[in-house]
SELUM-422597 format. One record per residue (C-alpha): residue in one letter; z, y, x. Coordinates in steps of 0.2 Angstrom, whole numbers, plus 5000, padded with zeros to 4 digits. Example, Ala and Ser with C-alpha at 12.3 -4.5 7.8 and 13.67 -1.06 7.14 Angstrom:
REM SELUM-422597
A503949785062;S503649955068;
This chain:
REM SELUM-422597
M493550154941;T491750094936;G490350004944;S490149824951;A491249774965;A490249614968;L489549664985;F491149724992;T491149555001;D490449475017;R488849375017;Y489649215022;E490649205006;L489049194996;T488149075008;M489648955007;V489448954988;D487648924990;A487948765001;A489348704990;L488348714975;R486948614984;D488148474989;G489148474973;T490848534979;A490848704972;H491748664956;R493248574965;E494848644958;S495548744973;L497048844978;F496848994990;E498349084997;A498449265005;F499849275017;A500349355034;R500749245049;R501749385057;L502249565054;P501449705065;D502349735081;G504049815079;R504049795060;R505549705051;Y504749695034;G503149735024;V502849805007;V501549724996;A500349854989;G498549844981;T498949714968;G498549824953;R496949894961;L496449714966;L496649654948;E495449794942;L494249754956;I494149574951;D493749614933;R492349724940;F491749584952;R490149554942;F488349524948;E487249644938;D485349674940;P485549794955;E486549674965;L485549524960;D483949614965;W484549664982;L485149484985;R483449414980;E482549544990;H483449495006;E483449315002;V485349295005;V485549144993;R484349024984;P483749064967;E484848934959;T486349014967;L485749184960;D485849114943;W487549054945;L488049224952;A487349314937;D488549224926;Y490049244937;R491649294929;F493249244937;S494149124925;G495549064935;D497449104937;I498249214950;H500149214954;G500949314967;Y502349434973;R502549584962;E501749744969;G503049844978;E503949684984;V504549665002;Y503849515011;F503949425028;P502949305039;G502349165028;S502749235011;P501449164999;L500949344993;L499449284982;S498949114975;I497249104967;E496848944958;A495048914952;S493548824957;F493148834975;A491648944972;E492549064960;A493949084972;V493049094989;V491949234984;L493549344982;E494149325000;T493449485007;L493949584992;V495749514992;L496049555010;S495149725011;T496249784997;L497949705002;N497749725020;F497449915019;D498649955005;S500049855011;S499849935028;V500050105021;A501450055009;S502449975023;A502250135034;A502650245020;A504250145016;R504850165034;M504550345033;A505450365016;S506950265022;V507250385037;A506850545026;L508650515019;G508150565001;R507150715006;P505550734997;I504050675007;A502150705002;E500550615007;M499250735015;G498050615024;S496450625014;R495450715028;R496050575040;T495150435031;N493650405020;E493550465002;R493850304994;S495250255006;A496050415003;V496350374985;A497050204989;A498150265003;A498950394991;R499350264979;A500050144992;A501050285000;Y501750324982;I502250144980;G503050144997;G504250284992;F503250454995;D503450574981;A501850664979;T500050674986;S498850814990;N497350704983;L496850754966;E495850594962;A497450494966;G498350604954;R497050584940;T496750394943;W498550334946;G499650464939;I500450524956;P501150694956;T500050814966;M500550964977;G499851094989;T499651284990;A498651355005;A498151315023;H497851425038;A496151465032;F496851565018;T497851675030;L496351695041;L495251745027;H496251905024;D496352065035;S498152025038;E499551895036;E500352015024;D498852025013;A498751835012;F500551815007;R500351954994;A498851874987;Q499651704986;V501251764978;A500251864965;A499351704961;F500751584961;G502351684960;P503851704972;K504251514971;T502751464980;T502751394998;L502051515012;L501351445028;V502151545041;D501551485058;T499751555058;Y500251685071;D502051705076;I503351605066;R504751725067;E503651875061;G502951765048;V504651715041;E505151895040;L503551945032;A503651805019;V505351855013;R504852035013;V503351995002;A504151864990;G505951924991;P507451814994;E506951694979;L505451634990;G505251454986;A504851385003;V504051405020;R502951275028;I502951245047;D501451155055;S501751175073;G502951195087;D504551095094;L505151055076;P506951025079;T507151195088;V505951295077;V506751225060;A508451275066;A507951445071;V506951475054;R508451415044;E509551535053;Q508351675050;L508051635032;D509951645029;D510151805038;L508751885027;G509751825011;A508451685007;V509851555007;H508951444994;T507251455002;K506751275008;I505851225024;T504451095024;V503651025039;T501950955041;S501550935060;D500850755065;L502450675058;D502750485058;E504350385055;F505050425073;T504850615072;I505550605054;A507050515060;G507250635075;L507350775062;S508750685052;G510050815058;A508850965056;P508951085041;V507251015034;D507051005015;S505450905014;Y504050825024;G502150815023;V501350665032;G499450645035;T498650545049;S500050425052;V500350365034;V498550335030;T498250235046;G499750125044;S500750215058;G499950115071;A499649955061;P498049995051;A497949825044;A499349715038;G498649555046;M498449455030;V497349305029;Y496649205015;K496649015016;L496248865006;V497848775005;A497548644992;R496148554982;R496048414969;D495248254975;D494148144966;A495548064956;G496148234951;E497648244962;W498148394972;V497848374991;A498648495003;V497448555016;A497848665031;K497048745046;A497748685063;S496948805075;T497948855090;A499049005085;K498249015068;A498948855059;S499348875041;V500548775029;G499548675016;G500148644999;R500448734982;K501948844984;N503248944975;A504449064983;A506249144981;R507349254991;R509149194994;L510449324992;D512249324997;S513749384986;T513349564990;R511549534984;T510949565002;A509349455006;R509749325019;E508249205018;E506449185012;L506249015004;V504548945002;F504448784991;V502948674995;G502548564980;D502248604962;G501648784966;P501948944955;G502748914939;G503748764945;A505348854946;A506648724943;E507348774960;F507848944953;E509348904942;P510449044935;G511849084947;S510949004961;R510749174971;L508949134972;R507749274966;A506049204961;L504749304969;M503049244961;V502549304945;P500949284934;L499649414938;M498049344929;R497849194917;D496149124913;G495349274921;V496349404911;A497549514921;D499249554915;A499149734909;A500949774916;H500149784933;L498749894929;G498450084929;T499650224930;A501050114922;G500749974934;T500850094949;A502450174943;A503249994940;A502749944958;R503550104965;A505150064955;H505149884961;R504949934979;A506550034978;E507449894970;A506849764982;M507249874997;Q509049884991;E509249704995;L508749715013;P510049695027;I510449855036;E509549795052;A507949795042;F507949985043;R508049995062;L506450075070;G506549995086;R505649825090;G506349675083;E506049515073;A505849505054;A507449555045;I507649385037;P506949215042;T505649115032;S506048935028;Y504948795020;R505748665009;
């Protein structure tokens, strides 16, 4: 990724800095925290995603001449503040849950420690990244969990904007999807890509047979043929006749899927194509995938539902100032007390309590010394520390970046979900799978 990310923010972030520079409070050392007060309705856990992208965006959060010229032209802040912005480089520390970690209400997902001015301007960037990516990853994890090990691909690029499409593909991959149709996501983040042909390719040709022959000639008999442009039964018969019994797969994009899939499987077997797989791609979500668990489906492709968070397009995260140093240099806890929007002040650390079977039973948030004060997490205590260093003195930990960071986040998500109690995987409405306690 290239280009400045400095104007991916809201105006009031800069006007707060403007006022704080004027009254001398801009340089107070502060601690901001990103967390979710609650999970979306019906969800029992969330999956953190977007961290690797966010760290790269923070590195690009620089006010270059084009950004400064625009701010000056529109008189957003005073000239003195423009001078401060021109020199802006985040130099603080960031701790947080690893990307791919599961989280619950109140989990301190990200702690940003810096001067007030340095940290407050990142609010919009932090929330726009984590809210979208975590929403997609959480939906993807639910879908992958009910796919029961069958491959599942993200195909939602045309259901969101071009930038979100790449972010969504990455988040879905972290959440447990196996591939994406988006080539930019493959190039940027190292995600396997897939795809062969849409209905337009069939309609282009004089007949369905001509289309199938052209595709097989181009990609070989192991290709996937889309068989529902016209009549599915005739399409399946034609596909096997053209490609032979070694046909790789057929794709079904319409109809009453449980009934259609069962009929197609029987037909393929009768035609001798016993190894030909069936993939379905018709407006799927976690509920329709769960409904197909007993059907002879071999893989799934999901579009709209996953890139929109399957009904929860934002994860509901907020970014709040929870501590600042006073004039004596001591940390002072601060908290919002608004009705239904209260926050818990103070510097925090977090751990997950596991039982003897390594099943998660409680999210523990320790209010006091903050990240790095891990005296609570003694070996053998069955507490797994959750917060790790993500950025020190403005420099990101390279382990969280790029294709390697994306792969590591995907692997960590798989490990973290193995700790969840069985009730976490129910799709019906319910509370968070484990409670969050403050100590």
